[in-house]
C-alpha positions as MATLAB code, in Angstrom:
seq = 'MTPLIVAIWVAGGVQLAIAAANLEVARKLDYRSNLARLTPMVSQIFLVHAVYIVLMILWFGALCLLFAARLVSGDPLARFLTGGLAASPC';
ca = [
      77.467   -5.433  -51.585;
      78.637   -6.569  -48.170;
      78.193   -9.996  -46.615;
      75.871   -8.399  -44.066;
      73.470   -7.299  -46.816;
      73.448  -10.832  -48.216;
      72.776  -12.206  -44.722;
      69.838   -9.831  -44.309;
      68.463  -10.907  -47.694;
      68.752  -14.544  -46.636;
      66.971  -13.731  -43.373;
      64.198  -12.017  -45.334;
      63.825  -15.041  -47.593;
      63.644  -17.357  -44.593;
      60.980  -15.164  -43.020;
      58.898  -15.279  -46.196;
      59.279  -19.071  -46.275;
      58.113  -19.279  -42.658;
      55.081  -17.118  -43.468;
      54.231  -19.367  -46.424;
      54.680  -22.480  -44.273;
      51.999  -21.192  -41.926;
      49.412  -21.978  -44.595;
      50.448  -25.625  -44.528;
      50.532  -25.614  -40.720;
      46.921  -24.404  -40.618;
      45.916  -27.264  -42.890;
      47.935  -29.919  -41.048;
      46.613  -28.838  -37.647;
      43.076  -28.669  -39.057;
      42.304  -25.212  -37.716;
      38.819  -25.259  -39.214;
      37.459  -28.219  -37.232;
      39.398  -27.386  -34.071;
      38.165  -23.796  -34.050;
      34.589  -24.959  -34.625;
      34.654  -26.548  -31.160;
      35.581  -23.267  -29.465;
      33.318  -20.417  -28.498;
      33.056  -17.766  -31.224;
      34.993  -15.221  -29.140;
      37.946  -17.535  -28.510;
      37.909  -18.646  -32.146;
      38.052  -15.043  -33.375;
      40.847  -14.162  -30.953;
      42.874  -17.132  -32.174;
      42.331  -16.250  -35.835;
      43.240  -12.592  -35.318;
      46.377  -13.621  -33.467;
      47.395  -16.113  -36.150;
      46.841  -13.590  -38.959;
      48.732  -10.907  -37.015;
      51.751  -13.184  -36.571;
      51.841  -14.055  -40.279;
      51.506  -10.398  -41.285;
      54.331   -9.395  -38.951;
      56.598  -12.095  -40.381;
      55.725  -10.927  -43.906;
      56.439   -7.320  -42.885;
      59.834   -8.243  -41.417;
      60.684  -10.297  -44.498;
      59.767   -7.451  -46.833;
      61.732   -5.000  -44.702;
      64.815   -7.225  -44.922;
      64.506   -7.837  -48.657;
      63.675   -4.306  -49.744;
      65.796   -2.233  -47.376;
      68.831   -4.373  -46.544;
      71.323   -1.693  -47.560;
      69.570    0.919  -45.434;
      69.410   -1.477  -42.477;
      73.209   -1.848  -42.484;
      73.810    1.887  -42.951;
      74.240    2.499  -39.244;
      71.944    5.487  -38.880;
      69.869    5.580  -35.660;
      66.604    4.501  -37.289;
      68.318    1.540  -38.951;
      69.890    0.516  -35.632;
      66.499    0.790  -33.932;
      64.776   -1.347  -36.587;
      67.496   -3.990  -36.707;
      67.531   -4.156  -32.920;
      63.787   -4.687  -32.964;
      64.072   -7.364  -35.638;
      66.800   -9.137  -33.692;
      64.845   -8.998  -30.430;
      61.529   -9.989  -32.014;
      60.183  -13.353  -30.853;
      58.616  -14.002  -34.284;
];
């Protein structure tokens, strides 16, 4: 096990923690009452966007935790995925 694999595991754990923290953020920012004041279309767009972001963070976290050794293997697909993860704004 290389230090890079451990670093990827840590990154995956942090991503899962960020995804879990989004539940608390929704409560603290009182999404329910704030979204009630918006038009239904804007409210739905916001909710879809918020769920999409959380799912992407969960996906990246799972990718890092489950496939860390393959991500450091150096094959072209692994380089493409790690480049995408590194460049991702999430």
